[in-house]
C-alpha positions as CSV (number, residue, x, y, z in Angstrom):
1,M,-64.2,-9.7,41.1
2,S,-66.3,-9.4,38.0
3,I,-66.3,-10.7,34.8
4,E,-65.8,-7.2,33.4
5,I,-62.4,-7.1,35.5
6,I,-61.0,-10.4,34.9
7,K,-61.9,-10.0,30.8
8,A,-60.0,-6.8,31.3
9,I,-57.2,-8.4,33.1
10,R,-57.1,-11.2,30.5
11,D,-57.0,-8.3,27.5
12,A,-54.5,-6.5,29.1
13,E,-52.0,-9.5,29.6
14,E,-52.8,-10.4,26.0
15,K,-51.4,-7.0,25.0
16,A,-48.6,-7.6,26.7
17,E,-47.6,-10.5,25.2
18,V,-48.2,-8.9,22.0
19,I,-46.0,-6.4,22.5
20,K,-43.6,-8.6,24.1
21,K,-43.1,-10.8,20.8
22,E,-43.4,-7.6,18.9
23,A,-40.4,-6.2,21.4
24,V,-38.2,-9.4,20.9
25,S,-39.0,-9.7,17.1
26,Q,-37.7,-6.1,16.9
27,A,-35.0,-7.1,18.8
28,K,-33.5,-9.8,16.7
29,Q,-34.3,-7.4,13.2
30,V,-32.2,-4.5,15.2
31,V,-29.7,-7.2,15.5
32,V,-30.0,-8.4,11.8
33,D,-29.4,-4.7,10.7
34,A,-26.7,-4.3,12.8
35,N,-24.7,-7.3,11.7
36,A,-25.9,-6.2,8.2
37,Q,-23.9,-3.0,9.0
38,A,-21.2,-4.6,11.1
39,Q,-20.3,-6.4,7.7
40,Q,-21.0,-3.6,5.2
41,I,-18.5,-1.3,7.0
42,I,-15.9,-4.1,7.2
43,D,-16.5,-4.4,3.7
44,E,-15.8,-1.0,2.9
45,A,-12.6,-1.4,5.2
46,R,-11.0,-4.1,3.4
47,E,-11.6,-2.6,0.1
48,K,-10.5,1.2,1.7
49,S,-7.2,-0.6,2.6
50,R,-6.7,-2.7,-0.3
51,S,-7.1,0.3,-2.6
52,E,-4.9,2.5,-0.4
53,G,-2.6,-0.4,-0.1
54,L,-2.6,-0.1,-4.3
55,V,-1.7,3.5,-3.6
56,F,1.2,3.0,-1.4
57,L,2.5,0.3,-3.2
58,K,2.5,2.8,-6.8
59,N,4.1,5.4,-4.9
60,A,6.8,3.0,-3.0
61,E,7.1,1.6,-6.8
62,S,7.8,5.4,-8.2
63,E,9.7,6.4,-5.4
64,G,12.0,3.6,-5.9
65,Q,12.4,4.5,-10.0
66,L,13.1,7.6,-9.2
67,L,16.0,6.4,-6.6
68,Y,16.8,4.2,-9.2
69,D,17.2,6.3,-11.8
70,N,19.5,8.9,-10.1
71,I,21.9,5.7,-8.8
72,I,22.2,4.9,-12.6
73,D,22.8,8.5,-13.6
74,R,25.6,9.0,-11.0
75,A,27.0,5.7,-11.9
76,A,27.1,6.7,-15.4
77,K,28.5,9.8,-15.1
78,E,31.4,8.3,-13.0
79,C,31.9,5.8,-15.6
80,E,31.9,8.8,-18.0
81,G,34.8,10.2,-15.6
82,I,36.9,7.2,-15.2
83,L,36.7,6.5,-19.2
84,K,37.6,9.7,-19.5
85,K,40.7,9.5,-17.4
86,A,41.6,6.0,-18.4
87,D,41.6,8.1,-22.3
88,E,43.8,10.6,-21.1
89,N,46.2,8.2,-19.2
90,M,46.0,6.2,-22.0
91,D,47.9,8.8,-24.5
92,Y,50.3,9.8,-21.4
93,A,50.6,5.7,-21.5
94,A,51.2,5.6,-25.2
95,S,53.4,8.5,-25.7
96,I,56.0,7.3,-22.7
97,I,56.1,4.0,-24.6
98,L,56.8,5.6,-27.9
99,E,59.5,7.9,-26.2
100,R,61.1,4.7,-24.7
101,I,61.0,2.8,-28.0
102,V,62.4,6.2,-29.9
103,K,65.3,6.4,-27.1
104,T,66.2,2.4,-27.4
105,S,66.0,2.5,-31.1
106,G,67.8,5.6,-31.6
107,D,70.8,4.4,-29.2
108,S,71.6,1.1,-31.2
């Protein structure tokens, strides 16, 4: 073999080694970039879920308030009905009492 062939083989091996090192370096950079992207995606997903959770909670509170208001309105109407009925019964009871008083006073 001639010296030129040996030199060409050495140059090729050195270039191959440089290419390998660059490939390893690029692969490491790809992993670093992928990890950074993955972390960014995770952070965005956490923020999105947190904000969606807040919206869900706000909606649930609004629905709860509406249900509460409806229940209070129904209860107030029921109370009004009961009070009205009690007033009617009170008038009736007062008239019965007066009637009995007048009867017992008239009999004496």
